[in-house]
Steps between C-alpha positions, in 0.01 A plus 500: 500500500600866466563621857379854437166376367424355843399853598194472272370208708573691820318807363193284441526348847542847651193637320290200611631547853395868498153420371440213741582713804292794376145472646365749246565276198328161473444457873486146631668378183858378459652526153759263360690465175662247272818559295589325175812528285502521121872412469514734198349225288183537293394138540548507877320836521189356332520184713543692828213735417268206432610329820427816692147496361406133512744284695362345815571140587552447129537725198190509273485810280160680493376303800490632856595198706553695823193685619700688761711666232357817343768695308405868494803670343859446392801728543771460236715468327784738544607463139273602213541170314398298807204734555386454140518122528300499823245736344433252220339268756368739766301713256295194400368483855477880553737476794657835596872506440721761665824580319766602749749569220483784249335388174350646186160617630338544158588151382392327821183706511399374156602136554385446856202709618549380857863605535597763759827690501608562855784711355497760221536383141861467386448729200519797740870440535570522125501879487683504831785298347501726193518814713783349701695425182427843355604681817849350485500498119548124486398436140699183427371236742493124526215275605515160668162326521376166620402258228125532561184631339476795738858601425427484128199729552724735697752521214229551237338775708808693608714486186276735296460726804876520532537588131239775529700651786841480333625183672642193327537144617857392439406137561215285633616174655265229629587310816340160551294431811682259726379426855820348635834673479697267724613302200698725264490269204477514127194726494673785683809464282290530183315807624824650627655482155219711350465754779856558617608716204220759540566518872860607439417763237617823663278718280187335641492635853125479563340156484134416564411166656149360463404164642460347841723497804688194377607700194732691733649171613556399136695818428702465818588140408614602151727770637638260762611258228724770353594680821498255792716737708245778464761753387353622172364837606623670184395216272144453625419853606139560411200694620253217530136609470267232628122478470233432758487122460850463633682498830867467581549149632777249552445127506710185511866551420438867426466576870878532515536713189330815621323760289783750457454497125153654549633788707315820409214318326172693467198282566133566435325330790143436603406760757540382859472621857725413791266316739661499842258228610632271228852526637371418845306205353800338329758585767430196723472250215712192557492140380189333634310825561209359301470133416286575196773716343649261246742759363686601811745208519613537137519876535709479817748260351551705186499839669748412775696240299449229764313172531267323741557139594677274744779401263592854404840620628477754776664773296231461232202438725221759539466600864159661461631810676599676180335842454306601188612859555861393444433386143605728214221661300547283187418195717231638726360846559352589836303776325208424270597499134257629240380152406442404864319827564266429207429152645428665834252739333340216302429302819340805661299574185358150501426513873320835467301361208388193696417723795292726273306199368437365850391844627270548200321171572460588865349838410249338268436217749547244227660265748629545847739219557859440590729694261674179404169350385404817316824523309496128413194569282652796313602429143815667359308695236303671778816680615538708186233769563648561845860500376422757233355733765770424755675789671679490836808631676764249598695515826735762351212725401533439125176466308445172318238507224463386139432716195293405195783275379502324839839653566625670814614855438833640604849495362829324553797563723839565341785347696878528483716198586773597747792264571686574820876437548430174684302384192170532683214603281217749540240670280437871555185669377595792275171577329169375371284468190214746544157374387297734283791743451518728199707383206869540567464500878416134563793451737631696797859418596751658731782474247766603750430198720595246234809293588685393186711195428850565630653393169377810314762763423235771479155532648240499379638265233415525134347229282520595134593331174761767430620823655250783525503765231631820655322834460548628148450153353194296407435131469560330166357151470716204409372283221391156613513577874244600761424867534683518834826433315599806299779730389527867588482760224576871532191719489441656157536872448247709685401226748614408850485216752518635854456167678684172501382224266240694302315330216493813284654843506258789505494860391546790739216747554479768234673756719796272577772318307722193565830548676825374350472154658130469416421426861285803576345817366628856525280809471513666161622859481241748370662705223405799289697766317565749778671836501758378753673250273750604231278399208205690642672825583700477179186488287340772710809718451487447123126580494551823699802595289306467176208684658730792582644487149150508357411801714827665390420434134148635549641812665746560215232460237262732686781753535563487126137455406514773237793356315434338162606152604248496785218660301560283195349181645200604707609632837191369679564142386863535604404618848236226532751237390758619751248508784379148411863380491551657842207300633633190323822526695317569825248215442787252530523596870156339553665162442755548780434422868257260670193450280184651645141513391524852356837454333380177335191676366708784353806320362386350171216744412725801566777346293264414215317835485808723544696311235199517270498878539871515424476278192186688389695825513776350292240368257338843481841657429559246222158562344565874525821463298323299232204740476732801491686355202179415317366849568792656305391341175314724258122472525510304824227561754694331787580828671177478697641192680809678625342660802514409865160337483626214288794433732287520811242262349771245418650512849166499672339221297802270522537559873130445562521161326764386750308659787192302397695174505639583845154591629362163391800335664446680831127435488514128430821356646714769662858432613549423869788426742591129511769254603666268251615199704573264212738674262803501729612222731623702795311828464146633491451770240273782611363649184202646328281240338379641171156353551458436130798399287291560189439865589870553573602373159214690341646824644842407362348406166320832469819684586686289248241577233540877553877464492494296180274754323719785616819320395358422154389858433825643632706260290310600185530874579861502614635651168230757437652840405378698797678725739585342832338175387468287817393185316848353483547551875154359574585199283808426701324567832214267412747237385659517847157505664372193314825312547479551876141375531539213255794370705305571821244220453736196485730654760208564737363149459839336561577700815384421855470689823574863544701496178173488308417841644851620421457393136178699467654807667801475273275473195306808610816698559674379185207568268433840658867591482506390136218741415656781700848463358418419139244778458634780719876453501538659149285798602692561821824468307400774254349723767795486737800425281407620150267795556605645163302222336184595690420811285260593221790592268641155541160354422475703176852401396417130557185536291691660212757230508 
C-alpha cells in the first residue's frame, strides 16, 4: 500500500467519529463504512464495485442476498479513470457517487446524472496554470502525463489553450500506470529511456505533470536510475507544476531517495483546512488501536520500515511505540491533504442528507420509528432531491453545497514544495485559484514567497526555446518549428519594440519617432520657418532690402516725374507697379514665423492678388506700347485707346479675376494652421494647410496665364520703333518671372518641412526682384548716371536717326 494514502481512510474514520458523537445529526444512529481498493486495474474496479453492491454470503450480481445491506452512496475514486469506471455501474442503479478527486465536471455531468463533485472541476486550474506560465514567461514547457484516458483529455484540452496564449509544448511524454515500484525492472528501464532525455534538456525549465500520485514515484524512480547519489541538481533542475490529482509521495525503495529533485515545485492542490481535531484524532493511533482496521499493520511496516512477528530480528521489529508525527510528509501527513479533506466533506454531506430525509419524514409523520429502520427503507435514488438542495457549514465554517452541475464551488490552493537542509519536506501555501474571477486574474499568488530549486543560477528561471528577443527586435518564425522557436530580426524603419520578446514591432504615436536603437519613442520637434534662424532672418533681410530699394526707386521716379523717360510709359502704371512690387516683397513676410489663423488666411490670397496686380500692370504697359505704335500709322483710330482708362481697365479686370478666385477659395475651403506629422521622421511641421490644393494651383495657373500673355505681347513688340520702348525689358523680366514660377512647382513638391516655405518665399522674392530689376534698372541708370539722355532733344535726335 502507499503509506500516505492511509490518511484517506483515517479522514473517513474521523468524519464518522465526529458525526456519531454529534447528537444533532442522526441521533441514536451509529454510522459505519466499508473501504475497497481498485488496485489501479479496470477489471478489479468493476469487480469490486459489483461486490460492494451485491456480495453477501455469496456474490450474485443484481440480487440482494443480504437484507441488512442497503448501500446508499459511494465515495471515490481519487483518480478520474477509477471514478469513470465505477460510474459505469453505479449510474445504472442511480446510486449517488461522490468524487473526492478533481474531475471534468461537464463530462461527468453528461455521463452520470447522479455524480457529485465534492471538489471543484479540474478545468478551473487550466487558466491558473496558463497565468502562472505567462507570469514568468515560461513559453517552452514540457508535459509528463499518466498513460490514461483522463490524461489524454487533459492534453487535448490544454494544448490549444496554451497555443492561444503563446505557450508551446516542447514534448508530451506518457508514463505508464504501475502500482508497485519496489521492483525496478524492465518496465522502468524502458520508460526511463524515453523520458530521461527531455528531463535533462536545460532549455525546458518548466514541466507540467498530470496523473496520479504514483506518477511522482515513477519520475523519481527514473531519475534515481541515472543519479543514484542524488547529486544532479544542475542536470535535473526543473520547476515542476503538478495538478490537483497528485500528491508528493514516496513508497517502497523510494523512501530512501528523498524528493530533493522536486524542490521548488509548484502544486495545484484541492483546497483544504487544517483541522486541529484531526491531528488529535490520529495522534494516539498505534498498532491494535482498532481491530477492524485492516490497513494499519501494512501501513506501519512500510512507514516505519519495520516488521511484526516473533521471528523478526529485534533491530527490524516494530515496537508499536513509533510516532506518526515523526514520519516525513511524503510518507504521512498529520495535516489533512486536499483529497482527505474532500473525503471528510463527502461524509458530512451524506450524513446531512440522511438527516434531512429522516427529519422530513418525522415532520410529515410518515413513520415514527427508529432511525435505523427508517433509513433501511430509503432507496439511493431518493437521496438526489435532498443532495441537490444541500447546504451546510462544516466544522471549519466553510459552506458545502452543490451547484447546477452538482459541483462544489470554490477554487484550489497553490502550494510550493520546500526542501529543508535535513532533506525534510514541506508544502507551503503561496496562493489560490479564485473561483469566478475576471479573465486574467484567476490566480492570486505571493510571488515573493516562492522557494526555487537550488540548482538555478538565476531566479525566477527562464524556460524558452531560444533567448528572448531584446527591445528593438521582433520575432521571426523558423520554418518547420513551433512558433515558440524563432529568430530575432531588427525592427524595420519607423517601428520600435520597447519590450522583450515582442511578436511585432509597432509604430510610434504621430507626435513621436523611434530612437536610434528602436527601443523607444522620442518626442518630435515642432518646426516652422522662424525669424530667429539664419534662413528665416536671411530671407526677411532680403525682403526688407528689396522693399527699401523699391521705395527708393519709387522716390526717384516721383522726383523725376516730369522727365521724358518717366512720362513716356504711363507714370500711373509705373507707380502702381512699384507699389504692387513693394507689397510683393512685404507679402513674403507673412510666410515667416509660427503659422496662425490670420496669417494662414492672408498668405496665399495676398500673394495671388498682389502678384496679379503687378503682372496686370506689366501687361497694361505692354499693351500700351503696342497701341502707341499702331496709333502712329496713318489713318489709325487707335489713339482713343491710349488713355488712362484703358490701362486702368486692364489692371482692374485682371486683378479682379484673381480676387474672384481667391474669394471662392476663402469661402469654400480656406487655409488653416495645421501640423504635418508624416513628412519628416523626427520633426512635426507647423504649417498652413491650403485647404484646397486645386484652388492653390488655380491661383498659380491664372498668374501663369497673365504672365504668358504679357511675355508673348512683349516679345512681339520688343523691336517696335518707339522712344523708350519698354517691351524688350518687359520681355526679359517676364522670362525671369516665368522661369522662377515654372521651376517653383517641382521644387516645391520635392521639398519637405520648413524648406517648402523657404522655396515659396524665395520664388516670391526672385520673381519680384526680376520685375524690379529688369524693368526699372535701365530707367534708374539713365536718370542717375546718364541724365543727358533723358531730354526732349535726345528724343528728337533718336527719332531722326
